[in-house]
DSSP file (Angstrom, degrees, kcal/mol; ACC not computed):
  #  RESIDUE AA STRUCTURE BP1 BP2  ACC     N-H-->O    O-->H-N    N-H-->O    O-->H-N    TCO  KAPPA ALPHA  PHI   PSI    X-CA   Y-CA   Z-CA
    1    1 A M              0   0    0      0, 0.0     2,-0.3     0, 0.0   115,-0.0   0.000 360.0 360.0 360.0 136.5    7.6    5.2  -21.7
    2    2 A T        -     0   0    0      1,-0.1   116,-0.0     2,-0.1     0, 0.0  -0.675 360.0-156.6-100.2 152.7    4.3    3.6  -21.0
    3    3 A S        +     0   0    0     -2,-0.3    -1,-0.1   115,-0.1     3,-0.1   0.132  52.8 129.1-111.5  16.1    1.0    5.3  -20.1
    4    4 A D        -     0   0    0      1,-0.1    -2,-0.1   114,-0.1    65,-0.0  -0.470  67.2 -96.7 -69.1 146.6   -0.4    2.1  -18.4
    5    5 A P        -     0   0    0      0, 0.0    65,-1.6     0, 0.0     2,-0.4  -0.242  29.6-147.0 -67.9 151.7   -1.7    2.7  -14.9
    6    6 A V  E     -ab  70 120A   0    113,-2.3   115,-2.1    63,-0.2     2,-0.7  -0.952   1.0-153.2-113.9 131.8    0.3    2.1  -11.8
    7    7 A V  E     -ab  71 121A   0     63,-3.8    65,-2.5    -2,-0.4     2,-0.4  -0.941  19.0-154.0-102.9 116.2   -1.4    0.9   -8.5
    8    8 A L  E     -ab  72 122A   0    113,-3.3   115,-3.3    -2,-0.7     2,-0.5  -0.750   4.6-155.7 -93.8 139.6    0.8    2.1   -5.7
    9    9 A L  E     -ab  73 123A   0     63,-2.5    65,-2.3    -2,-0.4   115,-0.1  -0.965   2.7-160.1-119.7 122.1    0.8    0.3   -2.3
   10   10 A D        -     0   0    0    113,-2.0    65,-0.2    -2,-0.5     3,-0.1  -0.415   7.6-153.6 -80.2 167.8    1.8    1.8    0.9
   11   11 A V    >>> +     0   0    0      1,-0.2     4,-3.1     3,-0.1     5,-1.7   0.770  69.5  64.8-111.9 -64.0    2.8   -0.6    3.7
   12   12 A D  B 345S+e   16   0B   0      1,-0.3   113,-0.4     2,-0.2     5,-0.2  -0.410 119.7   9.6 -68.5 130.0    2.2    0.8    7.2
   13   13 A G  T 345S+     0   0    0      3,-3.3   140,-0.3    -2,-0.2    -1,-0.3   0.146 130.2  58.1  89.1 -21.7   -1.6    1.2    7.7
   14   14 A V  T <45S-     0   0    0     -3,-1.4   140,-2.7     2,-0.2    -2,-0.2   0.810 133.3  -6.7-103.0 -53.7   -2.4   -0.6    4.6
   15   15 A F  T  <5S+     0   0    0     -4,-3.1     2,-0.7     1,-0.2    38,-0.4   0.794 130.2  58.6-108.3 -50.6   -0.8   -4.1    5.1
   16   16 A N  B   < +e   12   0B   0     -5,-1.7    -3,-3.3     1,-0.1    -1,-0.2  -0.739  52.2 168.1 -86.3 111.1    1.2   -3.6    8.5
   17   17 A L    >   +     0   0    0     34,-3.1     3,-1.2    -2,-0.7    -1,-0.1   0.195  46.0 104.3-106.3  12.8   -1.1   -2.6   11.2
   18   18 A S  G >  S+     0   0    0     33,-0.3     3,-1.7     1,-0.3    -1,-0.1   0.911  74.6  54.6 -68.5 -39.7    1.3   -3.1   14.1
   19   19 A R  G 3  S+     0   0    0      1,-0.3    -1,-0.3    -3,-0.2    -2,-0.1   0.590 105.5  54.2 -75.1  -4.0    2.1    0.5   14.8
   20   20 A F  G <  S+     0   0    0     -3,-1.2     2,-0.4   130,-0.1    -1,-0.3   0.224 100.0  74.6-110.9  15.3   -1.6    1.4   15.2
   21   21 A R  S <  S-     0   0    0     -3,-1.7     2,-0.0    -4,-0.1   130,-0.0  -0.959  75.4-126.9-127.5 143.2   -2.3   -1.2   17.9
   22   22 A S     >  -     0   0    0     -2,-0.4     4,-2.0     1,-0.1     5,-0.1  -0.333  36.3-108.9 -73.0 169.3   -1.4   -1.5   21.6
   23   23 A S  H  > S+     0   0    0      1,-0.2     4,-1.9     2,-0.2     5,-0.1   0.844 122.0  52.7 -71.1 -31.5    0.4   -4.7   22.6
   24   24 A A  H  > S+     0   0    0      2,-0.2     4,-1.8     1,-0.2    -1,-0.2   0.829 109.8  47.5 -72.6 -31.1   -2.8   -5.9   24.4
   25   25 A E  H  > S+     0   0    0      2,-0.2     4,-2.6     1,-0.2    -2,-0.2   0.888 110.2  53.2 -73.6 -39.7   -4.9   -5.3   21.2
   26   26 A R  H  X S+     0   0    0     -4,-2.0     4,-2.1     2,-0.2    -2,-0.2   0.912 108.9  49.6 -62.0 -44.1   -2.4   -7.1   19.1
   27   27 A G  H  X S+     0   0    0     -4,-1.9     4,-1.7     2,-0.2    -2,-0.2   0.949 110.5  50.1 -58.6 -51.0   -2.6  -10.1   21.5
   28   28 A R  H  X S+     0   0    0     -4,-1.8     4,-0.9     1,-0.2     3,-0.4   0.925 110.6  49.3 -57.9 -47.5   -6.4  -10.1   21.3
   29   29 A L  H ><>S+     0   0    0     -4,-2.6     3,-1.0     1,-0.2     5,-0.5   0.922 109.6  52.2 -61.3 -43.2   -6.3  -10.0   17.5
   30   30 A L  H 3<5S+     0   0    0     -4,-2.1     3,-0.5     1,-0.3    -1,-0.2   0.791 110.2  48.2 -62.1 -30.4   -3.8  -13.0   17.4
   31   31 A R  H 3<5S+     0   0    0     -4,-1.7    -1,-0.3    -3,-0.4    -2,-0.2   0.573  91.9  80.0 -88.5  -8.9   -6.0  -15.1   19.6
   32   32 A N  T <<5S-     0   0    0     -3,-1.0    -1,-0.2    -4,-0.9    -2,-0.2   0.672  93.6-131.0 -77.9 -11.6   -9.3  -14.4   17.6
   33   33 A G  T   5 +     0   0    0     -3,-0.5    -3,-0.1    -4,-0.4    -2,-0.1   0.772  67.1 127.2  73.9  23.9   -8.4  -17.0   14.9
   34   34 A E  S   <S-     0   0    0     -5,-0.5    -1,-0.1    21,-0.0    -4,-0.1   0.041  87.7 -88.1-101.1  27.1   -9.1  -14.7   12.0
   35   35 A G        +     0   0    0      1,-0.2    19,-1.9    -5,-0.1     2,-0.3   0.740  67.0 162.4  85.3  20.8   -5.8  -15.1   10.1
   36   36 A W  E     -F   53   0C   0     -7,-0.3     2,-0.4    17,-0.2    17,-0.2  -0.594  23.9-153.6 -77.5 138.2   -3.7  -12.4   11.8
   37   37 A F  E     +F   52   0C   0     15,-3.0    15,-2.2    -2,-0.3     2,-0.3  -0.915  17.4 173.5-111.0 135.5    0.1  -12.8   11.3
   38   38 A H  E     +F   51   0C   0     -2,-0.4     2,-0.3    13,-0.2    13,-0.2  -0.910  25.5  97.6-148.1 115.6    2.6  -11.5   13.8
   39   39 A R  E     -F   50   0C   0     11,-0.9    11,-1.7    -2,-0.3    -2,-0.0  -0.980  55.0 -21.5-173.3 177.9    6.3  -12.0   13.8
   40   40 A R  E    S+     0   0C   0     -2,-0.3     2,-0.2     9,-0.2     9,-0.1  -0.358  74.8  84.3 -62.6 154.5    9.6  -10.6   12.8
   41   41 A P  E    S-     0   0C   0      0, 0.0     9,-1.2     0, 0.0    -2,-0.2   0.387  78.4-124.6 -82.8 168.1   10.8   -8.7   11.1
   42   42 A L  E     -F   49   0C   0      7,-0.2     7,-0.3    -2,-0.2     6,-0.1  -0.511  26.4-104.2 -75.7 144.8   10.4   -5.7   13.2
   43   43 A D     >  -     0   0    0      5,-4.2     4,-2.0    -2,-0.2    -1,-0.1  -0.588  33.2-140.1 -63.2 125.0    8.6   -2.7   11.7
   44   44 A P  T  4 S+     0   0    0      0, 0.0    -1,-0.2     0, 0.0    -2,-0.0   0.617  95.9  43.8 -75.4  -7.7   11.7   -0.5   11.1
   45   45 A F  T  4 S+     0   0    0      3,-0.1    -2,-0.0     0, 0.0    -3,-0.0   0.795 126.5  23.3-103.5 -35.3    9.8    2.6   12.2
   46   46 A S  T  4 S-     0   0    0      2,-0.2     3,-0.1     0, 0.0    -4,-0.0   0.697  91.2-128.6-100.8 -18.7    7.8    1.5   15.3
   47   47 A G     <  +     0   0    0     -4,-2.0     2,-0.1     1,-0.3    -5,-0.0   0.333  66.6 129.7  86.7 -10.8   10.0   -1.4   16.4
   48   48 A N        -     0   0    0     -6,-0.1    -5,-4.2     1,-0.1    -1,-0.3  -0.334  66.6-104.6 -74.0 156.8    6.8   -3.6   16.6
   49   49 A R  E     -F   42   0C   0     -7,-0.3    -9,-0.2     1,-0.1    -7,-0.2  -0.484  52.6 -85.7 -72.5 154.0    6.6   -7.0   15.0
   50   50 A L  E     -F   39   0C   0    -11,-1.7   -11,-0.9    -9,-1.2     2,-0.4  -0.279  40.8-163.6 -60.4 144.5    4.5   -7.0   11.8
   51   51 A L  E     +F   38   0C   0    -13,-0.2   -34,-3.1    -3,-0.1     2,-0.4  -0.920  18.8 163.3-135.7 113.4    0.8   -7.5   12.2
   52   52 A V  E     -F   37   0C   0    -15,-2.2   -15,-3.0    -2,-0.4     2,-1.3  -0.991  40.9-135.5-132.7 130.8   -1.0   -8.4    9.1
   53   53 A N  E  >  -F   36   0C   0    -38,-0.4     4,-2.9    -2,-0.4     5,-0.3  -0.728  31.8-169.5 -80.2  95.3   -4.5   -9.9    8.4
   54   54 A L  H  > S+     0   0    0    -19,-1.9     4,-3.2    -2,-1.3     5,-0.4   0.895  75.0  48.9 -63.1 -47.1   -3.3  -12.4    5.9
   55   55 A P  H  > S+     0   0    0      0, 0.0     4,-2.1     0, 0.0     5,-0.2   0.957 117.7  42.9 -60.4 -45.9   -6.5  -13.7    4.4
   56   56 A R  H  > S+     0   0    0      1,-0.2     4,-2.0     2,-0.2    -2,-0.2   0.940 118.1  43.5 -61.3 -49.9   -7.8  -10.2    3.9
   57   57 A A  H  X S+     0   0    0     -4,-2.9     4,-2.1     2,-0.2    -1,-0.2   0.862 114.1  49.4 -70.2 -36.2   -4.5   -8.7    2.6
   58   58 A R  H  X S+     0   0    0     -4,-3.2     4,-2.8    -5,-0.3     5,-0.2   0.915 111.4  51.0 -68.4 -39.5   -3.7  -11.7    0.2
   59   59 A A  H  X S+     0   0    0     -4,-2.1     4,-2.3    -5,-0.4    -2,-0.2   0.945 111.1  48.2 -56.7 -49.5   -7.3  -11.6   -1.3
   60   60 A A  H  X S+     0   0    0     -4,-2.0     4,-2.2    -5,-0.2    -1,-0.2   0.913 113.0  44.8 -66.2 -40.8   -6.9   -8.0   -1.9
   61   61 A V  H  X S+     0   0    0     -4,-2.1     4,-2.8     2,-0.2     5,-0.2   0.934 111.6  53.7 -64.0 -44.3   -3.4   -8.2   -3.6
   62   62 A Q  H  X S+     0   0    0     -4,-2.8     4,-2.2     1,-0.2    -1,-0.2   0.933 109.9  48.6 -62.6 -39.9   -4.5  -11.2   -5.7
   63   63 A A  H  X S+     0   0    0     -4,-2.3     4,-0.6     1,-0.2    -1,-0.2   0.888 111.6  49.5 -64.2 -39.4   -7.6   -9.1   -6.9
   64   64 A L  H ><>S+     0   0    0     -4,-2.2     3,-1.0     1,-0.2     5,-0.5   0.897 107.3  53.9 -70.9 -35.4   -5.3   -6.2   -7.7
   65   65 A L  H ><5S+     0   0    0     -4,-2.8     3,-1.7     1,-0.2    -2,-0.2   0.918 104.0  58.2 -59.7 -41.5   -2.9   -8.5   -9.7
   66   66 A E  H 3<5S+     0   0    0     -4,-2.2    -1,-0.2     1,-0.3    -2,-0.2   0.676  90.8  69.5 -68.7 -12.6   -5.9   -9.7  -11.7
   67   67 A T  T <<5S-     0   0    0     -3,-1.0    -1,-0.3    -4,-0.6    -2,-0.2   0.747 100.6-133.5 -69.4 -22.7   -6.7   -6.2  -12.9
   68   68 A G  T < 5 +     0   0    0     -3,-1.7     2,-0.2    -4,-0.4    -3,-0.1   0.479  61.1 131.8  76.4   8.2   -3.5   -6.3  -15.0
   69   69 A A      < -     0   0    0     -5,-0.5     2,-0.4     1,-0.1    -1,-0.3  -0.539  68.0 -99.7 -80.3 152.3   -2.3   -2.9  -13.8
   70   70 A E  E     -a    6   0A   0    -65,-1.6   -63,-3.8    -2,-0.2     2,-0.4  -0.620  34.3-146.8 -74.7 129.5    1.3   -2.6  -12.6
   71   71 A L  E     +a    7   0A   0     -2,-0.4    25,-0.7   -65,-0.2     2,-0.3  -0.830  23.2 172.0-100.1 140.3    1.6   -2.8   -8.9
   72   72 A A  E     -ac   8  96A   0    -65,-2.5   -63,-2.5    -2,-0.4     2,-0.5  -0.950  35.1-106.5-140.5 156.0    4.4   -0.8   -7.3
   73   73 A W  E     -ac   9  97A   0     23,-2.8    25,-2.8    -2,-0.3     2,-0.3  -0.771  26.3-178.9 -87.6 130.7    5.4    0.1   -3.7
   74   74 A G        +     0   0    0    -65,-2.3     2,-0.3    -2,-0.5   -63,-0.1  -0.639  46.6 111.8-119.4  69.9    4.8    3.7   -2.6
   75   75 A T  S >  S-     0   0    0     23,-0.3     3,-0.9    -2,-0.3     6,-0.1  -0.924  77.2-121.3-142.0 158.3    6.1    3.4    0.9
   76   76 A T  T 3  S+     0   0    0     -2,-0.3    24,-0.1     1,-0.2    26,-0.1   0.608 105.0  79.3 -71.7 -12.5    9.0    4.5    3.1
   77   77 A W  T >  S+     0   0    0      1,-0.2     3,-1.4     2,-0.1    -1,-0.2   0.826  78.6 179.5 -67.5 -27.0    9.8    0.9    3.6
   78   78 A G  T X   -     0   0    0     -3,-0.9     3,-1.8     1,-0.2     4,-0.5  -0.326  63.2  -8.4  59.0-139.8   11.5    1.1    0.1
   79   79 A P  T >> S+     0   0    0      0, 0.0     4,-1.3     0, 0.0     3,-0.7   0.733 126.0  73.8 -63.8 -20.1   13.1   -2.1   -1.2
   80   80 A A  H <> S+     0   0    0     -3,-1.4     4,-1.8     1,-0.2     5,-0.3   0.745  82.0  71.2 -68.8 -17.2   12.5   -3.8    2.2
   81   81 A A  H <>>S+     0   0    0     -3,-1.8     4,-2.5     1,-0.2     5,-0.7   0.906  99.6  47.0 -61.7 -41.9    8.8   -4.0    1.2
   82   82 A N  H <>5S+     0   0    0     -3,-0.7     4,-0.9    -4,-0.5    -1,-0.2   0.916 109.9  52.6 -61.4 -43.1    9.9   -6.6   -1.4
   83   83 A D  H  <5S+     0   0    0     -4,-1.3    -2,-0.2     1,-0.2    -1,-0.2   0.849 124.6  23.6 -68.1 -31.5   11.9   -8.5    1.1
   84   84 A Y  H  X5S+     0   0    0     -4,-1.8     4,-0.8     2,-0.1    -2,-0.2   0.846 128.8  36.5-102.9 -38.8    9.2   -8.8    3.7
   85   85 A F  H  X5S+     0   0    0     -4,-2.5     4,-2.6    -5,-0.3     6,-0.4   0.750 101.3  67.7 -96.9 -26.2    5.8   -8.5    1.8
   86   86 A V  H  XXS+     0   0    0     -4,-0.9     5,-1.7    -5,-0.7     4,-0.7   0.969 111.1  34.6 -63.0 -50.3    6.4  -10.2   -1.5
   87   87 A P  H  45S+     0   0    0      0, 0.0     3,-0.2     0, 0.0    -1,-0.2   0.865 118.6  52.7 -70.4 -31.1    6.7  -13.7    0.1
   88   88 A L  H  <5S+     0   0    0     -4,-0.8    -2,-0.2     1,-0.2    -3,-0.1   0.879 115.5  40.4 -71.2 -34.3    4.1  -13.0    2.8
   89   89 A L  H  <5S-     0   0    0     -4,-2.6    -1,-0.2    -5,-0.1    -3,-0.1   0.484 110.8-117.8 -90.7  -3.6    1.5  -11.8    0.4
   90   90 A G  T  <5 +     0   0    0     -4,-0.7    -4,-0.1    -3,-0.2    -2,-0.1   0.710  49.2 171.6  74.5  22.5    2.2  -14.5   -2.2
   91   91 A L      < -     0   0    0     -5,-1.7    -1,-0.2    -6,-0.4    -2,-0.0  -0.437  35.3-136.2 -62.3 137.2    3.3  -12.0   -4.9
   92   92 A P  S    S+     0   0    0      0, 0.0     2,-0.3     0, 0.0    -1,-0.1   0.675  79.8   3.5 -71.9 -15.0    4.7  -13.7   -8.0
   93   93 A K  S    S-     0   0    0     -7,-0.1     2,-0.1   -11,-0.0    -2,-0.0  -0.984  88.7 -79.6-157.3 164.9    7.6  -11.2   -8.3
   94   94 A V        -     0   0    0     -2,-0.3     2,-0.2     1,-0.1   -12,-0.0  -0.426  47.4-131.1 -67.8 154.3    9.2   -8.2   -6.7
   95   95 A L        -     0   0    0      1,-0.1   -23,-0.2   -16,-0.1   -13,-0.1  -0.639  23.7 -99.9-101.2 157.2    7.4   -4.9   -7.4
   96   96 A R  E     -c   72   0A   0    -25,-0.7   -23,-2.8    -2,-0.2     2,-0.5  -0.429  37.5-134.2 -68.9 156.7    9.1   -1.7   -8.5
   97   97 A V  E     -c   73   0A   0    -25,-0.2   -23,-0.2    -2,-0.1     3,-0.0  -0.978   4.1-138.8-124.3 123.2    9.7    0.8   -5.8
   98   98 A A        -     0   0    0    -25,-2.8   -23,-0.3    -2,-0.5     2,-0.2  -0.507  35.4-108.5 -70.9 143.0    9.0    4.5   -6.1
   99   99 A P        -     0   0    0      0, 0.0     2,-0.4     0, 0.0    15,-0.2  -0.490  30.1-162.2 -75.3 146.1   11.7    6.5   -4.5
  100  100 A V        -     0   0    0     -2,-0.2     2,-0.8    10,-0.1     7,-0.1  -0.997   9.0-150.5-128.0 128.5   11.1    8.3   -1.3
  101  101 A N    >   -     0   0    0     -2,-0.4     3,-2.2     5,-0.2     5,-0.1  -0.848   5.5-159.0 -97.2 106.8   13.3   11.2   -0.1
  102  102 A F  T 3  S+     0   0    0     -2,-0.8    -1,-0.1     1,-0.3     5,-0.0   0.600  86.6  69.0 -72.0  -3.0   13.2   11.1    3.7
  103  103 A E  T 3  S+     0   0    0      3,-0.0    -1,-0.3     2,-0.0     2,-0.2   0.650  90.0  77.4 -78.7 -18.1   14.3   14.8    3.9
  104  104 A L  S <  S-     0   0    0     -3,-2.2     6,-0.0     1,-0.1     3,-0.0  -0.619  84.3-128.8 -93.6 157.4   11.0   15.8    2.4
  105  105 A S  S    S+     0   0    0     -2,-0.2     2,-0.3     1,-0.1    -1,-0.1   0.679  89.3  40.6 -76.6 -20.0    7.8   15.9    4.5
  106  106 A R    >   -     0   0    0     -5,-0.1     3,-0.7     1,-0.1     4,-0.2  -0.982  65.6-141.1-133.6 142.8    5.7   13.8    2.0
  107  107 A K  T >> S+     0   0    0     -2,-0.3     4,-2.7     1,-0.2     3,-1.9   0.829 100.4  70.6 -60.0 -37.3    6.4   10.7   -0.1
  108  108 A A  H 3> S+     0   0    0      1,-0.3     4,-1.7     2,-0.2    -1,-0.2   0.769  81.2  72.2 -61.5 -26.9    4.3   12.2   -2.9
  109  109 A Y  H <4 S+     0   0    0     -3,-0.7    -1,-0.3     1,-0.2    -2,-0.2   0.786 117.6  19.6 -61.4 -24.4    7.1   14.8   -3.6
  110  110 A T  H <> S+     0   0    0     -3,-1.9     4,-1.7    -4,-0.2    -2,-0.2   0.708 122.1  61.0-111.4 -31.3    9.3   12.0   -5.1
  111  111 A V  H  X S+     0   0    0     -4,-2.7     4,-1.5     1,-0.2    -3,-0.2   0.969 104.3  45.9 -62.5 -53.3    6.5    9.4   -5.9
  112  112 A I  H  X>S+     0   0    0     -4,-1.7     5,-0.6     1,-0.3     4,-0.5   0.907 112.3  49.0 -67.3 -41.1    4.4   11.4   -8.3
  113  113 A P  H >45S+     0   0    0      0, 0.0     3,-1.6     0, 0.0    -1,-0.3   0.910 105.8  60.1 -59.2 -37.5    7.3   12.7  -10.4
  114  114 A W  H 3<5S+     0   0    0     -4,-1.7    -2,-0.2     1,-0.3    -3,-0.1   0.844  94.5  65.1 -59.1 -32.6    8.6    9.1  -10.6
  115  115 A L  H ><5S-     0   0    0     -4,-1.5     3,-1.4    -3,-0.4    -1,-0.3   0.725  95.0-144.9 -65.6 -18.2    5.4    8.1  -12.3
  116  116 A G  T <<5 -     0   0    0     -3,-1.6    -2,-0.1    -4,-0.5    -1,-0.1   0.825  67.8 -50.8  62.7  32.5    6.2   10.3  -15.3
  117  117 A G  T 3 <S+     0   0    0     -5,-0.6    -1,-0.3     1,-0.3     3,-0.1   0.544  97.2 146.9  81.8   8.1    2.6   11.3  -15.8
  118  118 A R    <   -     0   0    0     -3,-1.4    -1,-0.3    -6,-0.2  -115,-0.1  -0.450  59.3 -96.8 -70.7 147.5    1.2    7.7  -15.8
  119  119 A P        -     0   0    0      0, 0.0  -113,-2.3     0, 0.0     2,-0.3  -0.367  52.5-167.1 -59.8 147.6   -2.3    7.2  -14.4
  120  120 A W  E     -bd   6 143A   0     22,-1.7    24,-2.3  -115,-0.2     2,-0.4  -0.987  29.4-166.9-141.8 150.1   -2.1    6.1  -10.8
  121  121 A A  E     -bd   7 144A   0   -115,-2.1  -113,-3.3    -2,-0.3     2,-0.5  -0.968  19.6-163.0-124.4 146.1   -4.2    4.7   -7.9
  122  122 A W  E     -bd   8 145A   0     22,-1.7    24,-3.1    -2,-0.4     2,-1.0  -0.966  12.0-155.7-137.1 118.6   -2.5    4.9   -4.5
  123  123 A L  E     +bd   9 146A   0   -115,-3.3  -113,-2.0    -2,-0.5     2,-0.3  -0.826  37.9 151.9 -98.7 108.6   -3.7    2.9   -1.6
  124  124 A E  E     - d   0 147A   0     22,-2.2    24,-2.4    -2,-1.0  -111,-0.1  -0.951  48.1-146.8-140.6 144.4   -2.5    4.9    1.4
  125  125 A D  S    S+     0   0    0   -113,-0.4     2,-0.7    -2,-0.3    22,-0.1   0.561  79.4  83.9 -93.6 -10.5   -3.5    5.4    5.0
  126  126 A Q    >>  -     0   0    0      1,-0.2     4,-1.6    23,-0.1     3,-0.7  -0.832  57.5-165.5 -94.5 103.6   -2.4    9.1    5.2
  127  127 A E  H 3> S+     0   0    0     -2,-0.7     4,-2.5     1,-0.2     5,-0.2   0.862  89.6  56.9 -56.8 -35.4   -5.0   11.5    3.9
  128  128 A G  H 3> S+     0   0    0      1,-0.2     4,-2.1     2,-0.2    -1,-0.2   0.860 105.9  52.0 -63.6 -33.7   -2.5   14.4    3.8
  129  129 A E  H <> S+     0   0    0     -3,-0.7     4,-1.9     2,-0.2    -1,-0.2   0.875 109.4  47.2 -66.4 -39.2   -0.3   12.3    1.5
  130  130 A L  H  X S+     0   0    0     -4,-1.6     4,-2.6     2,-0.2    -2,-0.2   0.908 110.8  54.3 -73.7 -41.0   -3.1   11.5   -0.9
  131  131 A A  H  X S+     0   0    0     -4,-2.5     4,-2.1     1,-0.2    -2,-0.2   0.875 110.2  46.2 -52.1 -45.2   -3.9   15.3   -0.9
  132  132 A T  H  X S+     0   0    0     -4,-2.1     4,-1.5     2,-0.2    -1,-0.2   0.883 110.3  52.6 -69.6 -38.0   -0.4   16.2   -1.8
  133  133 A A  H  X S+     0   0    0     -4,-1.9     4,-0.7     2,-0.2    -2,-0.2   0.894 110.2  48.7 -64.5 -40.8   -0.3   13.6   -4.5
  134  134 A R  H >< S+     0   0    0     -4,-2.6     3,-0.7     1,-0.2    -2,-0.2   0.908 111.3  49.9 -63.6 -44.4   -3.6   14.9   -6.0
  135  135 A A  H 3< S+     0   0    0     -4,-2.1    -1,-0.2     1,-0.2    -2,-0.2   0.770 111.6  48.1 -66.1 -24.9   -2.3   18.4   -5.9
  136  136 A M  H 3< S+     0   0    0     -4,-1.5     2,-0.3    -3,-0.2    -1,-0.2   0.568  88.2 105.8 -91.5 -10.4    1.0   17.4   -7.6
  137  137 A T  S << S-     0   0    0     -4,-0.7     3,-0.1    -3,-0.7     6,-0.1  -0.552  75.2-118.1 -76.6 127.5   -0.8   15.4  -10.4
  138  138 A G    >   -     0   0    0     -2,-0.3     3,-2.2     1,-0.1    -1,-0.1  -0.145  36.8 -85.1 -63.8 154.7   -0.8   17.1  -13.7
  139  139 A H  T 3  S+     0   0    0      1,-0.3    -1,-0.1     3,-0.0     0, 0.0  -0.344 117.1  20.6 -55.0 132.8   -4.0   18.2  -15.5
  140  140 A G  T 3  S+     0   0    0      1,-0.3    -1,-0.3    -3,-0.1    -2,-0.1   0.410  88.5 126.1  90.5  -9.8   -5.4   15.4  -17.5
  141  141 A V    <   -     0   0    0     -3,-2.2    -1,-0.3   -23,-0.1     2,-0.1  -0.794  59.5-133.9 -86.9 111.8   -3.5   12.7  -15.5
  142  142 A P        +     0   0    0      0, 0.0   -22,-1.7     0, 0.0     2,-0.3  -0.440  36.3 168.5 -71.7 143.2   -6.2   10.2  -14.3
  143  143 A H  E     -d  120   0A   0    -24,-0.2   -22,-0.2    -2,-0.1    -9,-0.0  -0.991  27.1-162.4-152.5 154.9   -5.6    9.3  -10.7
  144  144 A C  E     -d  121   0A   0    -24,-2.3   -22,-1.7    -2,-0.3     2,-0.4  -0.757   8.6-164.4-144.6  92.8   -7.5    7.5   -7.9
  145  145 A P  E     -d  122   0A   0      0, 0.0     2,-0.6     0, 0.0   -22,-0.2  -0.655   9.6-164.3 -81.6 132.9   -6.3    8.1   -4.3
  146  146 A V  E     -d  123   0A   0    -24,-3.1   -22,-2.2    -2,-0.4     2,-0.6  -0.955   9.3-145.2-125.8 116.1   -7.8    5.5   -2.1
  147  147 A L  E     -d  124   0A   0     -2,-0.6     2,-0.5   -24,-0.2   -22,-0.2  -0.683  14.2-161.1 -79.5 118.6   -7.7    6.1    1.7
  148  148 A V        -     0   0    0    -24,-2.4     6,-0.1    -2,-0.6   -21,-0.1  -0.888  15.6-130.6-100.9 129.6   -7.2    2.9    3.7
  149  149 A S    >>  -     0   0    0     -2,-0.5     4,-3.4     4,-0.3     3,-1.2  -0.640   5.3-144.6 -80.9 130.4   -8.1    2.9    7.3
  150  150 A P  T 34 S+     0   0    0      0, 0.0  -130,-0.1     0, 0.0    -1,-0.1   0.545  97.4  71.8 -72.1  -1.8   -5.3    1.5    9.6
  151  151 A D  T 34 S+     0   0    0      2,-0.1  -134,-0.0     1,-0.1  -138,-0.0   0.806 119.9  10.6 -74.2 -31.6   -8.1    0.0   11.7
  152  152 A T  T <4 S-     0   0    0     -3,-1.2   -99,-0.1  -139,-0.2  -135,-0.1   0.640  94.1-148.7-121.9 -27.6   -8.9   -2.6    9.0
  153  153 A G     <  -     0   0    0     -4,-3.4    -4,-0.3  -140,-0.3  -138,-0.2  -0.210  53.9 -19.7  73.9-177.5   -6.0   -2.4    6.4
  154  154 A I  S    S+     0   0    0   -140,-2.7     2,-0.3    -6,-0.1   -94,-0.2  -0.267  75.4 156.0 -66.7 149.2   -6.6   -3.1    2.8
  155  155 A G    >>  -     0   0    0    -95,-0.1     4,-1.9   -96,-0.1     3,-1.2  -0.916  57.4 -72.9-156.1-177.4   -9.7   -5.1    1.7
  156  156 A G  H 3> S+     0   0    0      1,-0.3     4,-2.5    -2,-0.3     5,-0.2   0.830 121.2  62.6 -54.5 -35.9  -12.1   -5.9   -1.0
  157  157 A E  H 3> S+     0   0    0      1,-0.2     4,-1.0     2,-0.2    -1,-0.3   0.832 106.1  44.5 -63.3 -31.1  -13.8   -2.5   -0.7
  158  158 A H  H <> S+     0   0    0     -3,-1.2     4,-1.8     2,-0.2    -1,-0.2   0.878 110.8  52.8 -78.1 -38.8  -10.6   -0.7   -1.6
  159  159 A V  H  X S+     0   0    0     -4,-1.9     4,-3.3     1,-0.2     5,-0.2   0.905 106.5  57.0 -62.7 -38.6   -9.9   -3.1   -4.6
  160  160 A A  H  X S+     0   0    0     -4,-2.5     4,-2.2     1,-0.2    -1,-0.2   0.872 105.0  49.6 -59.8 -38.9  -13.4   -2.4   -5.8
  161  161 A V  H  X S+     0   0    0     -4,-1.0     4,-1.7     2,-0.2    -1,-0.2   0.913 114.6  43.4 -64.4 -45.3  -12.7    1.3   -6.0
  162  162 A V  H  X S+     0   0    0     -4,-1.8     4,-2.9     2,-0.2    -2,-0.2   0.932 113.8  52.0 -66.3 -51.2   -9.4    0.7   -7.9
  163  163 A T  H  X S+     0   0    0     -4,-3.3     4,-2.2     1,-0.3    -2,-0.2   0.897 110.7  47.5 -55.4 -46.6  -11.1   -1.9  -10.2
  164  164 A E  H  X S+     0   0    0     -4,-2.2     4,-0.7    -5,-0.2    -1,-0.3   0.856 113.2  48.5 -69.7 -33.8  -13.9    0.5  -11.1
  165  165 A W  H  X S+     0   0    0     -4,-1.7     4,-0.7     2,-0.2     3,-0.5   0.897 109.8  50.7 -72.8 -38.8  -11.5    3.3  -11.8
  166  166 A L  H >< S+     0   0    0     -4,-2.9     3,-0.9     1,-0.2    -2,-0.2   0.892 107.3  55.8 -61.9 -37.2   -9.3    1.2  -14.0
  167  167 A G  H 3< S+     0   0    0     -4,-2.2    -1,-0.2     1,-0.2    -2,-0.2   0.721 102.8  56.6 -65.9 -20.0  -12.4    0.1  -15.9
  168  168 A S  H 3<        0   0    0     -4,-0.7    -1,-0.2    -3,-0.5    -2,-0.2   0.650 360.0 360.0 -88.0 -13.4  -13.2    3.8  -16.6
  169  169 A L    <<        0   0    0     -3,-0.9    -1,-0.2    -4,-0.7    -2,-0.1   0.478 360.0 360.0 -66.6 360.0   -9.9    4.5  -18.2
């Protein structure tokens, strides 16, 4: 078992912003010429097409890859995150997927034990999810919960927090 840090990535609210936008707002964003991507597959939870700011998301993922930390999915999308987001974001390989039990009210109830005591950062848009993860993390296990606004999605400011935390380990 390794004690190397893991950077967990949520999907909805971090990369896919479709479920947080009206159809009129999605149309406005797509017309603004700022690199928004909108197409199938449908978000399995809202039924909307994906809506991702590709330049912002790709730059953030590239910067996270350059930290050398292991990236993994911490999302209810499960293995589908690899199918849709690995090619879209230009990831060099599929990522490990933390298990999520849909019968539990929080992803953290299965994600944190799956980490096996490894240090973690989690880019997540749900403050309650991050609070649960913090509460479940054992004493002495370094962690860095990073709240991402679904208004903007992941960006350099989030990567800077993770990079600084990784540098402190």
